[in-house]
N, C-alpha and C positions, 0 to 999 in steps of 0.2 A: 814585694806584694804592692796591691791597691787597696788604698783606705778604703775602701767601699765593700770589698770583700770578709766575708766572715768564715768560720767554719763550721759547721752542720752542726756540733754542738750548741754555738752561740746561736746559730738561727732558729733550733727548736726551742732553746732555753725563751730567745725573745719572742717567738708565736706562744708559747705559752704564758707569758708573764702580760702580752697583749690581750689574748684570752680573757684571762683574769680579769685585768684590766676594766675591758668591755663588758664581761657579766656583772661587775660590780659599779657600773657606772648608766649602762643603758634602761634608761625609760621606766626607772624600779618605782614610779609612783612618789618619791619625795615631792611634801609639799612647792619647794621654791622649783621645781621644773612647773609643778601646774600652775602658780603664779606667773613665771614667765610667759608658759602659752596663754593664758587670760590675758594678760597686759597684751600680747600683741593681736588676740583676736576681739579684744575689746577697741585698742586703736584702729584697726581695719575698718570694724563694724561703725566707729564714729567717722571715720573719714568717709566712707559711705554715706551715710545719713547726710554729712554736711556737703557732698557732693551733688545728694538728691534734693536739697534743700534750698541751692544754690540755683539749681536750674526750674525747681516750682517756683520760687521764687521772682526770679526772672520773666515767666510766665504775664506774671501783672503789666509788664510795659508790652508785651507782643500782644498778647490777648486778655483782658481784664474777664471775659467771660467763661473762656476756658481755663483761666488761674479759679474763679468761684467755684469751679464742679471740680476742679482736684483736691481744693479743700474742702468741700462736702465731702467726697471720701476720705477723707480725713478724721472724718467723727463715726466713723464705725467702731464698732465692740472690738475686733481684730485690729484695728489701728490703734486704739486705745492699750493694747493690751503688748504692743510693740514700744509701746511709746511707756511704759513701763519697764520693759526691757532696755529701751537705748536711757533712760535714767540708773538703771544699773549697771549699765557698761559703763559710762560714764563715771559714775560713781567711782567703782572699783576701779577702774584706768586713773583716775585721780588722787585715789589715794594710796594703791600699788606704785605709783610716781614719785611720790613723797617719800615710799619706803624705799624704792630704789635711791632715790637721791641720798637718802640719810647712809646707806648699805656703802654707797660710792665716797660720799665727801667727809661722813662721821668718821673718828678712828675709829668706833667701838662697834659702828653699826654692823658692819661682817659678823661680830661676835654674838649682837641680838637680832639678825635680821629673821630669824625661825620666830621670838615672840611679837616681832613686831609684824609678822607675816597675819599670825593668830589675832594684832590687836585689830589691825585694817579691817580683817573679817569681821569681828565684832561689830564695828564700829559700820562697817557697810549694813548687817543686820538690822543692829539696832535703828537705822536710820532709813531703810529701803521697808520696813515691815509697815511701819505707821507711812512712809512716802506712797507704797503700792495701793494702801487702804484708801487714801483721800484720793487718788489718781482713779483709781478704780470704784469707786464710790457712786459715782454717777451713772457709770455706766451699766453697773449691776442693778441700781434703781429702777433705768429704763429698761433694762431687759425682764427682770423680773417684779416688776411693780415696787413701788414705794411711795416716798411722802412727796 
């Protein structure tokens, strides 16, 4: 008899076990899963920003006038809002990266990974609220009048 062959009873039991495993782990909204997803998204967004940044900075050598035009488009309220998003993405990616390193290299890291996640989210909020305020202050004053 082959070692890969199994009886119908074993196959049915294996299917039931596999189904219950899938139901128990299939994207149930665990905070660890969302931090994994956000870490990947923020990493890709940061990569694309750096790519565009290198391209637009390279314009200064090719055509300084075009470079100046591109820089002027960056002074819009929409781009200011995107900059706040970029800072938020980079900050989350950095803080979560530290958490991931602690989970991987600290012997007690896996035990404390969920409290560390809530801690980095709290730090992110504490840093982003005043950061977003000061980043958006000039744009709001220009759009709605101010000092």
